[in-house]
N, C-alpha and C positions, 0 to 999 in steps of 0.2 A: 711491514714499517708501522711505527709507534705512533700516536697521535700528535707527539711533540715532534718528530721529522717530518710529520706532514705539515704542521702549523709555520714550523720553521720556513720550509719551501715555499709555501704560500706566502708568507711575510716576504720572503726575498724575492719572491715573483713579485709583489706589492711596490716594494724599493726599487726594482727597475722600470717597472711602469710607470711609477712616480718621476723618475730620473729623465725619462725619455719627455714627459709632459711639460718638465720644467726646463728641459735644453728647449724646448720647442717653442715655449713663450719666450725666452731669452733671447729667440731670433728678433725679437720685434722690441720687446723692453729690458734695456742695456744697464748694468750695473744695481738692478736691483734681485740680486737672488733670492734673499732673507725674506723680501715681502710676498714673491712669489711662492716660498716654500710655504710661508705661514696661510697664504691663500689654499696653495693645495692640501694641506693639513685641515684647513676648515671644511674644505669641500669632501674629503674623506672621513669625516665626523661627522657629514650630514648638517654641516650648520650653513647658515646665511652670512654672508659677509657684506661688512659696510665699508667702502672705500672712501675716505674723508682726507681731502687736501687742498690746497691752493688751486686755481683755475692752470691748466696748460702743461701740469706735471705728469699726464698718461693715464688721470685714473678711468676714462671710457677704455682707452685703449687696453689696459689692463685686463679688464673685465670681457671684451672683445678678444683680446689674445688666449685668453684662458678657454671662453667659451667654445672659438674657434679650433681649438685643438683636444676638444672632447667630442665625438660624434655625437649626436644626438639634436633635438630639436631646440633650438635657442630664439627667444622673442626679446624684442626690445620697446621699452615705452620711454619715450620723452617726457618726463611729469612736468605739467603746468600746472597754471592756477583754475584753467577751465577743463582740466581732466576731470570724469566722472568714474564711480566706483564701476560701473558696468563696462567701461572703456579697459578694466584691469581684469575683473572677472569673468565677466561675459555677461549676458543679456539672453532673455526668451522671445523670441520672435513668432510672430503667429504667423504659421505656413497655410496659405488660403487652399491648398490642393489637399492636404490632409485634414483641414479643419480644427487643427489643434495648435499649439505653441509647442517651439521646439527650441533648446537651449542651444546658443550659441558659444561656444566656448572661447575664452580673453586670453590674452598672451601668458596668463600666469601658468596655463595647461601646458609649457612647454616646460623641459626638461631645465633649461636654465632660462630666468627672466633678469633680464639685463635693466634696474631701474634707474636711469638715467637721472641725476638731480631730483632725489626722490622728495627733497625737503622742499620743492618748488611747487607740491600739488597742496590741495586742500588738507587738513586733517582728518575730513570726511573720506576724500579717494586715500588717503595713506593708512586708513583703518580699515580700509577696504583687504589690506593684505594681511592683518593679523590672524585670521583664522588659517589660513592659506600656509603661513610662515609656521605656526604651533602646530598645527592638528594634520598638515598635508590635503586639506579636504576644502573647498566651499559651498557655501550652503545660498542659496538663490530661491526665492519664492517658496521656502520652506522645504525645499528639497536639495540634499548634501550631493555632491560629485567629489569624487577622489581624484586627486591629482596622478602626475605619471611619478614613477620612482624610477630613479632619484630625482629631487625635484629642488633647485638652487636658486635662491633670490641673490645676484651681485646688485647692490645698490650702491650709487657715487654720491655724494653732497660736497659742497664749498663750505669752509668754515667763515669765508670773508663776503663782502656783498650780499648782507642779509634782508636786502629790500625786496619786498614780494615773496620772502620766504615764510615757510611755517615750520619752526623745529620739531622735532622728532622726540614725541613724549616718552618717558622713562618706559613706558610697558612695551612701544616698538622699539627702542633702543635694545630693551631687554632680549627681544628675538632674533637679535644677531648675534650670532656664536664671536663673533672678532669684527674689531675696528681696526683697519690696516692705514695706513699712512703711508706716501711712497717717498715724498720729498725730492729736493732738488738735486738732479744727476751730476756727477763731476764734471769737470771741464772734457775731458777724456771722452766720457759717455755721452754730454751732450752734443762731440763733435758726430758721432755715429748717430745719433739721434737727428741731426741733421742732413746728413747723407741718405737716411731712411726716406726724408721728405723730399729732397731731391730727385732720388729715384722714385717718389710717389709709391712707396711701399707702403701697405696698409696690413692692420692684423686681420681682416677677412681674407687675406692672401696663405694665411698659414694652413696649413693640410692637418685633418684631425691625427692625432697618435696615440688616443685611446676611445675606445667604442663606450657608447653607454651602458652596454652588458660589460666590458672590462670595468666600469667604474661602480656597478652594482656587485659584481664577485669584490673589488677591492674592499668595498664598503662592511660586507660580512667578514671578510677577514680583519679588519679593526674591531668589529666587536669582539671577536674571540681573543684580543688584546687581554693579556692578564694584570688586575689591577690588585696589589696584596694589598689587604685590610689595613695595615698601617699605613699606604699612600692614600687609600680612602680618607682615613681620619687626617691624615695629612692635608688634605685637599678641602675637607670642612673647616679645620681649623683656619686655615687661609682666608675662607670666604666668612667665617664667624667673624675674623679681627676686623673688617671692614665694618662692620655694624657695630663697633665699640670705638671707633677713631673719633675723636671730637670735632677733627673737620670735615667730617661728612655728617648731609643729612639724609643719606642714603645710600645703605651700603649693597653689597651682591647678594641677588636673591638665591633661593636654592636652585632655581633656572640654572644659574651661574655655577654653581658646583658641578651638576652636572653637565655642562657645557666645558667645564675645566677637565673634568674626567675622560670624557668621550676625545677633547681635543688633544691630551697626553696620549689617550692611546694610537691616536693617528701619528701624533709625532713620533712614538716608538717604530710603531709600521714602517714609518718611512726612513728610519735611522737602522731598520731590518731587526729588528728586536720583537721578540715574542710576549715580552712584559713592560710594564711601566717603571720607570724610574725616576726618583724627586726631582733629577733635572729637567726628566720632560714636563712635568709640572711647572717648573721654576721657569721655563723657557715659555710657557703658552700662557703664564700668569695676566702680564701685561695685556697683550692683544684680545685677551678673554674677557678680565674683568673690569681694565681701566674706564671702558664707556660706560660702564652702568653704575658706576661710582659717582655722586652729585655731590660738590661741596657745599658748604655751609656759606652765606654771602661774607661773612667775615674772612674764611679761608680762601675765597675767591679775590678777594681785596688785598690778601698778603700773597697772592700768588703762589699757593698751593698748587698742584699739581698730583690728578688721580695717578698717574705712572710713577710719579714718585714715592706715592703714599702706599703703592703696590709693593716697591721697591724695600720699602723701611719695614713691611709687614712679611715679605719673604728673608729678610733680613733677621728679624725676631723670632720666627717661627722654626723651632727644633726639627731638624731632618730627620725621620725616622732611622733608626738603628735594626730595625727586624730586615730580615732577606725579603726582597722584591720581587725575585724571581718565581716563575710557574713552579 
């Protein structure tokens, strides 16, 4: 059996496991298949997810449904203004029996951390996640502790009711691979949501359909998805273009280029392909790039939208004509 055949079989297995995962989440999250698929793609790419939308559209429920569909340790933190960094990463506690300090791990040491309403915590507490999200480790009192793999942060926040909140700074937004918005359901899907409420169905009742070991293997397969040099240049051209748009005071960083490439790999894998296409890059461009773009005050007044700017860039950048298959 050739390497190409082996990879194709493994990619087919990833596709089947992802289908199982999405169908399981859809038992509770109705009518949002595209959002669920993007969330799964983000996790396969080892990315962190920020779910932002108005209150009551199942942001937390989506995060819970994903977490409970994957076997592994899930921790939840309700972010509040009085939350301390030690409540997130852990703290040194003196053990009187041993006569020494022992490190007590915080919730960030779970495989999945649900950070609910992350923008309600102080900037100091928010920043305690920076090292964990970027380097998969935390440092306490000069000692570095590695986090379990995989390790995902799924955070939620509301774009309204900003009293008593602290907007995430650009450096922290850049740590999130994707920003997802759920939106209101259609009337027929909302009827099903009401039925779930009447029956007292909860996302915690979902059974895992994917083990954490499965996730680790799926992530390894995604890392082997081929990205042709022409597509690597295509990705860089897109992110570079964001740095020259007059309506933007801050464009996408090189971290965004890396995120777009790995997200495109995961998108190809869930479609059952061992190589990335330009369509994979285009499909992932808005959820990966838009939240990293900062409008100038003039553009904001004129109601420009980062998503619209990404669309303009994608329409202007030529699609590579070179072969993209492995």
